[in-house]
N, CA, C, O and CB atoms as a CASP TS submission, in Angstrom:
PFRMAT TS
TARGET T0000
AUTHOR 0000-0000-0000
METHOD Language model
MODEL 1
PARENT N/A
ATOM      1  N   UNK     1     129.588 133.077  85.058  1.00  0.00           N
ATOM      2  CA  UNK     1     128.601 132.071  84.696  1.00  0.00           C
ATOM      3  C   UNK     1     129.258 130.902  83.974  1.00  0.00           C
ATOM      4  O   UNK     1     128.923 129.740  84.206  1.00  0.00           O
ATOM      5  CB  UNK     1     127.508 132.684  83.823  1.00  0.00           C
ATOM      6  N   UNK     2     130.177 131.223  83.116  1.00  0.00           N
ATOM      7  CA  UNK     2     130.843 130.186  82.343  1.00  0.00           C
ATOM      8  C   UNK     2     131.682 129.269  83.235  1.00  0.00           C
ATOM      9  O   UNK     2     131.767 128.065  82.993  1.00  0.00           O
ATOM     10  CB  UNK     2     131.720 130.817  81.272  1.00  0.00           C
ATOM     11  N   UNK     3     132.296 129.845  84.263  1.00  0.00           N
ATOM     12  CA  UNK     3     133.107 129.017  85.158  1.00  0.00           C
ATOM     13  C   UNK     3     132.228 128.098  86.003  1.00  0.00           C
ATOM     14  O   UNK     3     132.635 126.982  86.327  1.00  0.00           O
ATOM     15  CB  UNK     3     133.970 129.900  86.067  1.00  0.00           C
ATOM     16  N   UNK     4     131.035 128.552  86.361  1.00  0.00           N
ATOM     17  CA  UNK     4     130.108 127.708  87.120  1.00  0.00           C
ATOM     18  C   UNK     4     129.641 126.531  86.262  1.00  0.00           C
ATOM     19  O   UNK     4     129.606 125.394  86.733  1.00  0.00           O
ATOM     20  CB  UNK     4     128.891 128.535  87.610  1.00  0.00           C
ATOM     21  N   UNK     5     129.289 126.795  85.027  1.00  0.00           N
ATOM     22  CA  UNK     5     128.883 125.719  84.119  1.00  0.00           C
ATOM     23  C   UNK     5     130.029 124.761  83.840  1.00  0.00           C
ATOM     24  O   UNK     5     129.824 123.550  83.758  1.00  0.00           O
ATOM     25  CB  UNK     5     128.363 126.297  82.809  1.00  0.00           C
ATOM     26  N   UNK     6     131.211 125.288  83.696  1.00  0.00           N
ATOM     27  CA  UNK     6     132.383 124.453  83.472  1.00  0.00           C
ATOM     28  C   UNK     6     132.643 123.573  84.695  1.00  0.00           C
ATOM     29  O   UNK     6     133.003 122.404  84.553  1.00  0.00           O
ATOM     30  CB  UNK     6     133.618 125.324  83.159  1.00  0.00           C
ATOM     31  N   UNK     7     132.467 124.112  85.857  1.00  0.00           N
ATOM     32  CA  UNK     7     132.657 123.343  87.088  1.00  0.00           C
ATOM     33  C   UNK     7     131.629 122.225  87.207  1.00  0.00           C
ATOM     34  O   UNK     7     131.976 121.103  87.575  1.00  0.00           O
ATOM     35  CB  UNK     7     132.572 124.261  88.309  1.00  0.00           C
ATOM     36  N   UNK     8     130.370 122.519  86.899  1.00  0.00           N
ATOM     37  CA  UNK     8     129.320 121.502  86.931  1.00  0.00           C
ATOM     38  C   UNK     8     129.607 120.415  85.900  1.00  0.00           C
ATOM     39  O   UNK     8     129.452 119.228  86.188  1.00  0.00           O
ATOM     40  CB  UNK     8     127.937 122.137  86.671  1.00  0.00           C
ATOM     41  N   UNK     9     130.016 120.809  84.725  1.00  0.00           N
ATOM     42  CA  UNK     9     130.328 119.835  83.689  1.00  0.00           C
ATOM     43  C   UNK     9     131.473 118.922  84.124  1.00  0.00           C
ATOM     44  O   UNK     9     131.399 117.705  83.957  1.00  0.00           O
ATOM     45  CB  UNK     9     130.685 120.545  82.383  1.00  0.00           C
ATOM     46  N   UNK    10     132.517 119.506  84.674  1.00  0.00           N
ATOM     47  CA  UNK    10     133.689 118.716  85.068  1.00  0.00           C
ATOM     48  C   UNK    10     133.399 117.789  86.245  1.00  0.00           C
ATOM     49  O   UNK    10     134.023 116.733  86.352  1.00  0.00           O
ATOM     50  CB  UNK    10     134.839 119.639  85.423  1.00  0.00           C
ATOM     51  N   UNK    11     132.468 118.152  87.131  1.00  0.00           N
ATOM     52  CA  UNK    11     132.219 117.304  88.295  1.00  0.00           C
ATOM     53  C   UNK    11     131.128 116.267  88.053  1.00  0.00           C
ATOM     54  O   UNK    11     131.174 115.187  88.642  1.00  0.00           O
ATOM     55  CB  UNK    11     131.845 118.157  89.478  1.00  0.00           C
ATOM     56  N   UNK    12     130.146 116.565  87.200  1.00  0.00           N
ATOM     57  CA  UNK    12     129.006 115.647  87.043  1.00  0.00           C
ATOM     58  C   UNK    12     128.944 115.006  85.664  1.00  0.00           C
ATOM     59  O   UNK    12     128.840 113.783  85.559  1.00  0.00           O
ATOM     60  CB  UNK    12     127.713 116.384  87.306  1.00  0.00           C
ATOM     61  N   UNK    13     129.005 115.792  84.626  1.00  0.00           N
ATOM     62  CA  UNK    13     128.704 115.294  83.279  1.00  0.00           C
ATOM     63  C   UNK    13     129.899 114.716  82.518  1.00  0.00           C
ATOM     64  O   UNK    13     129.712 114.026  81.515  1.00  0.00           O
ATOM     65  CB  UNK    13     128.120 116.395  82.478  1.00  0.00           C
ATOM     66  N   UNK    14     131.075 114.975  82.960  1.00  0.00           N
ATOM     67  CA  UNK    14     132.247 114.564  82.192  1.00  0.00           C
ATOM     68  C   UNK    14     132.444 113.050  82.216  1.00  0.00           C
ATOM     69  O   UNK    14     132.765 112.451  81.190  1.00  0.00           O
ATOM     70  CB  UNK    14     133.490 115.255  82.729  1.00  0.00           C
ATOM     71  N   UNK    15     132.255 112.432  83.375  1.00  0.00           N
ATOM     72  CA  UNK    15     132.440 110.989  83.503  1.00  0.00           C
ATOM     73  C   UNK    15     131.071 110.324  83.603  1.00  0.00           C
ATOM     74  O   UNK    15     130.208 110.753  84.369  1.00  0.00           O
ATOM     75  CB  UNK    15     133.320 110.642  84.744  1.00  0.00           C
ATOM     76  N   UNK    16     130.894 109.277  82.819  1.00  0.00           N
ATOM     77  CA  UNK    16     129.601 108.613  82.713  1.00  0.00           C
ATOM     78  C   UNK    16     129.154 108.002  84.038  1.00  0.00           C
ATOM     79  O   UNK    16     127.984 108.136  84.398  1.00  0.00           O
ATOM     80  CB  UNK    16     129.658 107.541  81.648  1.00  0.00           C
ATOM     81  N   UNK    17     130.040 107.337  84.775  1.00  0.00           N
ATOM     82  CA  UNK    17     129.642 106.688  86.018  1.00  0.00           C
ATOM     83  C   UNK    17     129.230 107.708  87.081  1.00  0.00           C
ATOM     84  O   UNK    17     128.351 107.422  87.895  1.00  0.00           O
ATOM     85  CB  UNK    17     130.779 105.820  86.541  1.00  0.00           C
ATOM     86  N   UNK    18     129.838 108.868  87.087  1.00  0.00           N
ATOM     87  CA  UNK    18     129.439 109.912  88.036  1.00  0.00           C
ATOM     88  C   UNK    18     128.068 110.460  87.647  1.00  0.00           C
ATOM     89  O   UNK    18     127.223 110.699  88.510  1.00  0.00           O
ATOM     90  CB  UNK    18     130.494 111.058  88.078  1.00  0.00           C
ATOM     91  N   UNK    19     127.850 110.657  86.359  1.00  0.00           N
ATOM     92  CA  UNK    19     126.564 111.150  85.888  1.00  0.00           C
ATOM     93  C   UNK    19     125.442 110.165  86.221  1.00  0.00           C
ATOM     94  O   UNK    19     124.399 110.565  86.737  1.00  0.00           O
ATOM     95  CB  UNK    19     126.615 111.405  84.380  1.00  0.00           C
ATOM     96  N   UNK    20     125.653 108.878  85.928  1.00  0.00           N
ATOM     97  CA  UNK    20     124.628 107.879  86.222  1.00  0.00           C
ATOM     98  C   UNK    20     124.391 107.742  87.723  1.00  0.00           C
ATOM     99  O   UNK    20     123.249 107.586  88.155  1.00  0.00           O
ATOM    100  CB  UNK    20     125.024 106.529  85.633  1.00  0.00           C
ATOM    101  N   UNK    21     125.442 107.797  88.509  1.00  0.00           N
ATOM    102  CA  UNK    21     125.281 107.747  89.962  1.00  0.00           C
ATOM    103  C   UNK    21     124.467 108.926  90.463  1.00  0.00           C
ATOM    104  O   UNK    21     123.606 108.773  91.330  1.00  0.00           O
ATOM    105  CB  UNK    21     126.645 107.723  90.652  1.00  0.00           C
ATOM    106  N   UNK    22     124.737 110.093  89.921  1.00  0.00           N
ATOM    107  CA  UNK    22     123.990 111.289  90.304  1.00  0.00           C
ATOM    108  C   UNK    22     122.517 111.152  89.941  1.00  0.00           C
ATOM    109  O   UNK    22     121.647 111.536  90.723  1.00  0.00           O
ATOM    110  CB  UNK    22     124.584 112.529  89.631  1.00  0.00           C
ATOM    111  N   UNK    23     122.237 110.615  88.778  1.00  0.00           N
ATOM    112  CA  UNK    23     120.857 110.426  88.340  1.00  0.00           C
ATOM    113  C   UNK    23     120.126 109.446  89.252  1.00  0.00           C
ATOM    114  O   UNK    23     119.006 109.721  89.685  1.00  0.00           O
ATOM    115  CB  UNK    23     120.819 109.929  86.889  1.00  0.00           C
ATOM    116  N   UNK    24     120.748 108.304  89.548  1.00  0.00           N
ATOM    117  CA  UNK    24     120.089 107.297  90.386  1.00  0.00           C
ATOM    118  C   UNK    24     119.890 107.771  91.819  1.00  0.00           C
ATOM    119  O   UNK    24     118.830 107.543  92.402  1.00  0.00           O
ATOM    120  CB  UNK    24     120.894 106.016  90.387  1.00  0.00           C
ATOM    121  N   UNK    25     120.880 108.420  92.386  1.00  0.00           N
ATOM    122  CA  UNK    25     120.748 108.932  93.755  1.00  0.00           C
ATOM    123  C   UNK    25     119.687 110.023  93.815  1.00  0.00           C
ATOM    124  O   UNK    25     118.897 110.070  94.757  1.00  0.00           O
ATOM    125  CB  UNK    25     122.100 109.476  94.267  1.00  0.00           C
ATOM    126  N   UNK    26     119.664 110.892  92.823  1.00  0.00           N
ATOM    127  CA  UNK    26     118.652 111.947  92.788  1.00  0.00           C
ATOM    128  C   UNK    26     117.251 111.365  92.633  1.00  0.00           C
ATOM    129  O   UNK    26     116.313 111.827  93.283  1.00  0.00           O
ATOM    130  CB  UNK    26     118.943 112.924  91.645  1.00  0.00           C
ATOM    131  N   UNK    27     117.101 110.366  91.788  1.00  0.00           N
ATOM    132  CA  UNK    27     115.790 109.735  91.593  1.00  0.00           C
ATOM    133  C   UNK    27     115.324 109.060  92.875  1.00  0.00           C
ATOM    134  O   UNK    27     114.150 109.160  93.229  1.00  0.00           O
ATOM    135  CB  UNK    27     115.845 108.711  90.446  1.00  0.00           C
ATOM    136  N   UNK    28     116.213 108.381  93.568  1.00  0.00           N
ATOM    137  CA  UNK    28     115.866 107.715  94.820  1.00  0.00           C
ATOM    138  C   UNK    28     115.448 108.737  95.873  1.00  0.00           C
ATOM    139  O   UNK    28     114.458 108.537  96.575  1.00  0.00           O
ATOM    140  CB  UNK    28     117.050 106.876  95.332  1.00  0.00           C
ATOM    141  N   UNK    29     116.193 109.822  95.982  1.00  0.00           N
ATOM    142  CA  UNK    29     115.869 110.867  96.957  1.00  0.00           C
ATOM    143  C   UNK    29     114.530 111.531  96.636  1.00  0.00           C
ATOM    144  O   UNK    29     113.733 111.798  97.535  1.00  0.00           O
ATOM    145  CB  UNK    29     116.982 111.923  96.994  1.00  0.00           C
ATOM    146  N   UNK    30     114.290 111.794  95.361  1.00  0.00           N
ATOM    147  CA  UNK    30     113.012 112.396  94.966  1.00  0.00           C
ATOM    148  C   UNK    30     111.850 111.459  95.229  1.00  0.00           C
ATOM    149  O   UNK    30     110.778 111.904  95.637  1.00  0.00           O
ATOM    150  CB  UNK    30     113.038 112.781  93.494  1.00  0.00           C
ATOM    151  N   UNK    31     112.045 110.158  95.000  1.00  0.00           N
ATOM    152  CA  UNK    31     110.992 109.185  95.274  1.00  0.00           C
ATOM    153  C   UNK    31     110.655 109.151  96.757  1.00  0.00           C
ATOM    154  O   UNK    31     109.479 109.137  97.122  1.00  0.00           O
ATOM    155  CB  UNK    31     111.410 107.794  94.797  1.00  0.00           C
ATOM    156  N   UNK    32     111.663 109.138  97.614  1.00  0.00           N
ATOM    157  CA  UNK    32     111.422 109.136  99.059  1.00  0.00           C
ATOM    158  C   UNK    32     110.695 110.401  99.499  1.00  0.00           C
ATOM    159  O   UNK    32     109.747 110.340 100.282  1.00  0.00           O
ATOM    160  CB  UNK    32     112.744 109.002  99.820  1.00  0.00           C
ATOM    161  N   UNK    33     111.143 111.543  98.994  1.00  0.00           N
ATOM    162  CA  UNK    33     110.509 112.808  99.358  1.00  0.00           C
ATOM    163  C   UNK    33     109.060 112.854  98.878  1.00  0.00           C
ATOM    164  O   UNK    33     108.175 113.281  99.620  1.00  0.00           O
ATOM    165  CB  UNK    33     111.296 113.988  98.774  1.00  0.00           C
ATOM    166  N   UNK    34     108.811 112.418  97.645  1.00  0.00           N
ATOM    167  CA  UNK    34     107.455 112.421  97.103  1.00  0.00           C
ATOM    168  C   UNK    34     106.540 111.500  97.898  1.00  0.00           C
ATOM    169  O   UNK    34     105.404 111.862  98.202  1.00  0.00           O
ATOM    170  CB  UNK    34     107.469 112.003  95.635  1.00  0.00           C
ATOM    171  N   UNK    35     107.035 110.300  98.240  1.00  0.00           N
ATOM    172  CA  UNK    35     106.227 109.361  99.024  1.00  0.00           C
ATOM    173  C   UNK    35     105.885 109.921 100.394  1.00  0.00           C
ATOM    174  O   UNK    35     104.744 109.808 100.841  1.00  0.00           O
ATOM    175  CB  UNK    35     106.959 108.035  99.179  1.00  0.00           C
ATOM    176  N   UNK    36     106.853 110.520 101.062  1.00  0.00           N
ATOM    177  CA  UNK    36     106.596 111.077 102.389  1.00  0.00           C
ATOM    178  C   UNK    36     105.603 112.230 102.337  1.00  0.00           C
ATOM    179  O   UNK    36     104.708 112.315 103.178  1.00  0.00           O
ATOM    180  CB  UNK    36     107.895 111.546 103.022  1.00  0.00           C
ATOM    181  N   UNK    37     105.751 113.110 101.365  1.00  0.00           N
ATOM    182  CA  UNK    37     104.821 114.237 101.229  1.00  0.00           C
ATOM    183  C   UNK    37     103.427 113.735 100.869  1.00  0.00           C
ATOM    184  O   UNK    37     102.435 114.217 101.417  1.00  0.00           O
ATOM    185  CB  UNK    37     105.324 115.233 100.159  1.00  0.00           C
ATOM    186  N   UNK    38     103.342 112.768  99.950  1.00  0.00           N
ATOM    187  CA  UNK    38     102.038 112.218  99.560  1.00  0.00           C
ATOM    188  C   UNK    38     101.343 111.551 100.739  1.00  0.00           C
ATOM    189  O   UNK    38     100.147 111.756 100.946  1.00  0.00           O
ATOM    190  CB  UNK    38     102.203 111.212  98.418  1.00  0.00           C
ATOM    191  N   UNK    39     102.077 110.755 101.516  1.00  0.00           N
ATOM    192  CA  UNK    39     101.483 110.100 102.684  1.00  0.00           C
ATOM    193  C   UNK    39     101.034 111.107 103.731  1.00  0.00           C
ATOM    194  O   UNK    39      99.987 110.924 104.352  1.00  0.00           O
ATOM    195  CB  UNK    39     102.474 109.127 103.301  1.00  0.00           C
ATOM    196  N   UNK    40     101.798 112.154 103.934  1.00  0.00           N
ATOM    197  CA  UNK    40     101.422 113.181 104.900  1.00  0.00           C
ATOM    198  C   UNK    40     100.144 113.895 104.473  1.00  0.00           C
ATOM    199  O   UNK    40      99.261 114.139 105.297  1.00  0.00           O
ATOM    200  CB  UNK    40     102.556 114.192 105.071  1.00  0.00           C
ATOM    201  N   UNK    41     100.044 114.227 103.200  1.00  0.00           N
ATOM    202  CA  UNK    41      98.836 114.892 102.695  1.00  0.00           C
ATOM    203  C   UNK    41      97.639 113.952 102.791  1.00  0.00           C
ATOM    204  O   UNK    41      96.561 114.372 103.214  1.00  0.00           O
ATOM    205  CB  UNK    41      99.037 115.357 101.231  1.00  0.00           C
ATOM    206  N   UNK    42      97.810 112.696 102.409  1.00  0.00           N
ATOM    207  CA  UNK    42      96.725 111.714 102.476  1.00  0.00           C
ATOM    208  C   UNK    42      96.240 111.534 103.910  1.00  0.00           C
ATOM    209  O   UNK    42      95.037 111.506 104.167  1.00  0.00           O
ATOM    210  CB  UNK    42      97.184 110.366 101.903  1.00  0.00           C
ATOM    211  N   UNK    43      97.185 111.413 104.841  1.00  0.00           N
ATOM    212  CA  UNK    43      96.817 111.229 106.240  1.00  0.00           C
ATOM    213  C   UNK    43      96.095 112.450 106.806  1.00  0.00           C
ATOM    214  O   UNK    43      95.181 112.306 107.618  1.00  0.00           O
ATOM    215  CB  UNK    43      98.056 110.932 107.069  1.00  0.00           C
ATOM    216  N   UNK    44      96.491 113.635 106.390  1.00  0.00           N
ATOM    217  CA  UNK    44      95.828 114.837 106.913  1.00  0.00           C
ATOM    218  C   UNK    44      94.422 114.997 106.328  1.00  0.00           C
ATOM    219  O   UNK    44      93.522 115.476 107.018  1.00  0.00           O
ATOM    220  CB  UNK    44      96.669 116.088 106.603  1.00  0.00           C
ATOM    221  N   UNK    45      94.223 114.609 105.082  1.00  0.00           N
ATOM    222  CA  UNK    45      92.898 114.705 104.471  1.00  0.00           C
ATOM    223  C   UNK    45      91.962 113.660 105.059  1.00  0.00           C
ATOM    224  O   UNK    45      90.782 113.938 105.271  1.00  0.00           O
ATOM    225  CB  UNK    45      92.991 114.537 102.946  1.00  0.00           C
ATOM    226  N   UNK    46      92.474 112.456 105.327  1.00  0.00           N
ATOM    227  CA  UNK    46      91.641 111.347 105.786  1.00  0.00           C
ATOM    228  C   UNK    46      91.788 111.064 107.279  1.00  0.00           C
ATOM    229  O   UNK    46      91.573 109.933 107.716  1.00  0.00           O
ATOM    230  CB  UNK    46      91.979 110.106 105.006  1.00  0.00           C
ATOM    231  N   UNK    47      92.144 112.060 108.053  1.00  0.00           N
ATOM    232  CA  UNK    47      92.303 111.876 109.494  1.00  0.00           C
ATOM    233  C   UNK    47      90.975 111.462 110.117  1.00  0.00           C
ATOM    234  O   UNK    47      89.942 112.090 109.886  1.00  0.00           O
ATOM    235  CB  UNK    47      92.830 113.168 110.156  1.00  0.00           C
ATOM    236  N   UNK    48      91.020 110.400 110.905  1.00  0.00           N
ATOM    237  CA  UNK    48      89.828 109.911 111.581  1.00  0.00           C
ATOM    238  C   UNK    48      89.051 108.871 110.796  1.00  0.00           C
ATOM    239  O   UNK    48      88.091 108.308 111.321  1.00  0.00           O
ATOM    240  CB  UNK    48      88.938 111.046 111.888  1.00  0.00           C
ATOM    241  N   UNK    49      89.427 108.601 109.573  1.00  0.00           N
ATOM    242  CA  UNK    49      88.715 107.632 108.737  1.00  0.00           C
ATOM    243  C   UNK    49      89.541 106.399 108.439  1.00  0.00           C
ATOM    244  O   UNK    49      89.040 105.460 107.821  1.00  0.00           O
ATOM    245  CB  UNK    49      88.296 108.275 107.445  1.00  0.00           C
ATOM    246  N   UNK    50      90.775 106.379 108.857  1.00  0.00           N
ATOM    247  CA  UNK    50      91.657 105.262 108.548  1.00  0.00           C
ATOM    248  C   UNK    50      91.698 104.277 109.710  1.00  0.00           C
ATOM    249  O   UNK    50      91.407 104.627 110.853  1.00  0.00           O
ATOM    250  CB  UNK    50      93.069 105.765 108.223  1.00  0.00           C
ATOM    251  N   UNK    51      92.063 103.049 109.396  1.00  0.00           N
ATOM    252  CA  UNK    51      92.103 101.996 110.402  1.00  0.00           C
ATOM    253  C   UNK    51      93.023 102.379 111.559  1.00  0.00           C
ATOM    254  O   UNK    51      92.701 102.114 112.717  1.00  0.00           O
ATOM    255  CB  UNK    51      92.563 100.677 109.773  1.00  0.00           C
ATOM    256  N   UNK    52      94.146 102.990 111.263  1.00  0.00           N
ATOM    257  CA  UNK    52      95.076 103.342 112.328  1.00  0.00           C
ATOM    258  C   UNK    52      94.483 104.383 113.281  1.00  0.00           C
ATOM    259  O   UNK    52      94.932 104.502 114.421  1.00  0.00           O
ATOM    260  CB  UNK    52      96.374 103.864 111.732  1.00  0.00           C
ATOM    261  N   UNK    53      93.481 105.134 112.825  1.00  0.00           N
ATOM    262  CA  UNK    53      92.841 106.134 113.674  1.00  0.00           C
ATOM    263  C   UNK    53      91.690 105.566 114.494  1.00  0.00           C
ATOM    264  O   UNK    53      91.407 106.072 115.580  1.00  0.00           O
ATOM    265  CB  UNK    53      92.341 107.272 112.830  1.00  0.00           C
ATOM    266  N   UNK    54      91.014 104.518 113.995  1.00  0.00           N
ATOM    267  CA  UNK    54      89.837 103.989 114.694  1.00  0.00           C
ATOM    268  C   UNK    54      90.052 102.599 115.254  1.00  0.00           C
ATOM    269  O   UNK    54      89.119 101.993 115.781  1.00  0.00           O
ATOM    270  CB  UNK    54      88.659 103.968 113.770  1.00  0.00           C
ATOM    271  N   UNK    55      91.250 102.091 115.149  1.00  0.00           N
ATOM    272  CA  UNK    55      91.554 100.733 115.586  1.00  0.00           C
ATOM    273  C   UNK    55      91.226 100.531 117.063  1.00  0.00           C
ATOM    274  O   UNK    55      90.748  99.465 117.449  1.00  0.00           O
ATOM    275  CB  UNK    55      93.022 100.417 115.331  1.00  0.00           C
ATOM    276  N   UNK    56      91.477 101.540 117.887  1.00  0.00           N
ATOM    277  CA  UNK    56      91.257 101.403 119.325  1.00  0.00           C
ATOM    278  C   UNK    56      89.791 101.147 119.663  1.00  0.00           C
ATOM    279  O   UNK    56      89.495 100.607 120.729  1.00  0.00           O
ATOM    280  CB  UNK    56      91.738 102.650 120.044  1.00  0.00           C
ATOM    281  N   UNK    57      88.885 101.515 118.795  1.00  0.00           N
ATOM    282  CA  UNK    57      87.454 101.292 119.063  1.00  0.00           C
ATOM    283  C   UNK    57      87.055  99.831 118.932  1.00  0.00           C
ATOM    284  O   UNK    57      86.126  99.379 119.602  1.00  0.00           O
ATOM    285  CB  UNK    57      86.612 102.126 118.120  1.00  0.00           C
ATOM    286  N   UNK    58      87.744  99.094 118.081  1.00  0.00           N
ATOM    287  CA  UNK    58      87.332  97.742 117.741  1.00  0.00           C
ATOM    288  C   UNK    58      88.226  96.647 118.302  1.00  0.00           C
ATOM    289  O   UNK    58      87.791  95.503 118.438  1.00  0.00           O
ATOM    290  CB  UNK    58      87.272  97.608 116.277  1.00  0.00           C
ATOM    291  N   UNK    59      89.444  96.974 118.622  1.00  0.00           N
ATOM    292  CA  UNK    59      90.376  95.984 119.112  1.00  0.00           C
ATOM    293  C   UNK    59      90.467  96.127 120.628  1.00  0.00           C
ATOM    294  O   UNK    59      90.774  97.200 121.148  1.00  0.00           O
ATOM    295  CB  UNK    59      91.772  96.142 118.441  1.00  0.00           C
ATOM    296  N   UNK    60      90.194  95.030 121.324  1.00  0.00           N
ATOM    297  CA  UNK    60      90.318  95.040 122.772  1.00  0.00           C
ATOM    298  C   UNK    60      91.426  94.090 123.177  1.00  0.00           C
ATOM    299  O   UNK    60      91.723  93.125 122.473  1.00  0.00           O
ATOM    300  CB  UNK    60      88.984  94.653 123.451  1.00  0.00           C
ATOM    301  N   UNK    61      92.019  94.367 124.293  1.00  0.00           N
ATOM    302  CA  UNK    61      93.068  93.485 124.788  1.00  0.00           C
ATOM    303  C   UNK    61      92.432  92.205 125.300  1.00  0.00           C
ATOM    304  O   UNK    61      91.399  92.253 125.970  1.00  0.00           O
ATOM    305  CB  UNK    61      93.902  94.173 125.901  1.00  0.00           C
ATOM    306  N   UNK    62      93.031  91.065 124.997  1.00  0.00           N
ATOM    307  CA  UNK    62      92.454  89.801 125.482  1.00  0.00           C
ATOM    308  C   UNK    62      92.568  89.728 127.008  1.00  0.00           C
ATOM    309  O   UNK    62      93.567  90.128 127.605  1.00  0.00           O
ATOM    310  CB  UNK    62      93.168  88.577 124.824  1.00  0.00           C
ATOM    311  N   UNK    63      91.511  89.207 127.599  1.00  0.00           N
ATOM    312  CA  UNK    63      91.513  89.074 129.052  1.00  0.00           C
ATOM    313  C   UNK    63      92.402  87.914 129.449  1.00  0.00           C
ATOM    314  O   UNK    63      92.464  86.905 128.745  1.00  0.00           O
ATOM    315  CB  UNK    63      90.084  88.874 129.594  1.00  0.00           C
ATOM    316  N   UNK    64      93.065  88.044 130.533  1.00  0.00           N
ATOM    317  CA  UNK    64      93.967  87.018 131.004  1.00  0.00           C
ATOM    318  C   UNK    64      93.192  85.872 131.627  1.00  0.00           C
ATOM    319  O   UNK    64      92.255  86.107 132.390  1.00  0.00           O
ATOM    320  CB  UNK    64      94.956  87.595 132.001  1.00  0.00           C
ATOM    321  N   UNK    65      93.563  84.636 131.319  1.00  0.00           N
ATOM    322  CA  UNK    65      92.920  83.454 131.876  1.00  0.00           C
ATOM    323  C   UNK    65      93.591  82.993 133.157  1.00  0.00           C
ATOM    324  O   UNK    65      93.180  81.986 133.732  1.00  0.00           O
ATOM    325  CB  UNK    65      92.927  82.334 130.865  1.00  0.00           C
ATOM    326  N   UNK    66      94.604  83.698 133.616  1.00  0.00           N
ATOM    327  CA  UNK    66      95.325  83.312 134.810  1.00  0.00           C
ATOM    328  C   UNK    66      94.484  83.478 136.070  1.00  0.00           C
ATOM    329  O   UNK    66      94.735  82.799 137.066  1.00  0.00           O
ATOM    330  CB  UNK    66      96.589  84.117 134.927  1.00  0.00           C
ATOM    331  N   UNK    67      93.499  84.360 136.050  1.00  0.00           N
ATOM    332  CA  UNK    67      92.678  84.622 137.221  1.00  0.00           C
ATOM    333  C   UNK    67      91.638  83.523 137.450  1.00  0.00           C
ATOM    334  O   UNK    67      91.071  83.437 138.539  1.00  0.00           O
ATOM    335  CB  UNK    67      91.989  85.965 137.079  1.00  0.00           C
ATOM    336  N   UNK    68      91.380  82.699 136.466  1.00  0.00           N
ATOM    337  CA  UNK    68      90.334  81.689 136.555  1.00  0.00           C
ATOM    338  C   UNK    68      90.879  80.309 136.926  1.00  0.00           C
ATOM    339  O   UNK    68      90.329  79.298 136.488  1.00  0.00           O
ATOM    340  CB  UNK    68      89.591  81.607 135.242  1.00  0.00           C
ATOM    341  N   UNK    69      91.921  80.248 137.705  1.00  0.00           N
ATOM    342  CA  UNK    69      92.489  78.962 138.091  1.00  0.00           C
ATOM    343  C   UNK    69      91.584  78.294 139.139  1.00  0.00           C
ATOM    344  O   UNK    69      91.396  78.827 140.233  1.00  0.00           O
ATOM    345  CB  UNK    69      93.935  79.144 138.643  1.00  0.00           C
ATOM    346  N   UNK    70      91.029  77.130 138.795  1.00  0.00           N
ATOM    347  CA  UNK    70      90.126  76.410 139.702  1.00  0.00           C
ATOM    348  C   UNK    70      90.829  75.199 140.308  1.00  0.00           C
ATOM    349  O   UNK    70      90.162  74.233 140.680  1.00  0.00           O
ATOM    350  CB  UNK    70      88.847  75.965 138.958  1.00  0.00           C
ATOM    351  N   UNK    71      92.096  75.223 140.412  1.00  0.00           N
ATOM    352  CA  UNK    71      92.836  74.067 140.916  1.00  0.00           C
ATOM    353  C   UNK    71      92.738  73.926 142.390  1.00  0.00           C
ATOM    354  O   UNK    71      93.310  72.998 142.960  1.00  0.00           O
ATOM    355  CB  UNK    71      94.259  74.151 140.531  1.00  0.00           C
TER
END
């Protein structure tokens, strides 16, 4: 156990720039993971009620005016 703690200390905590880099990278990774999980849960709870789910009902493709050439 002591050698494992010593190894962690020597690789992460001993040098300040390595420690700060580890903290920032870990925070960024946790933020991305939390956002993705939160969005997935939100989308599953609100399935069928969001604009992306009902957009096809209200948005129609514009008709082409090329067929109405009276020249």
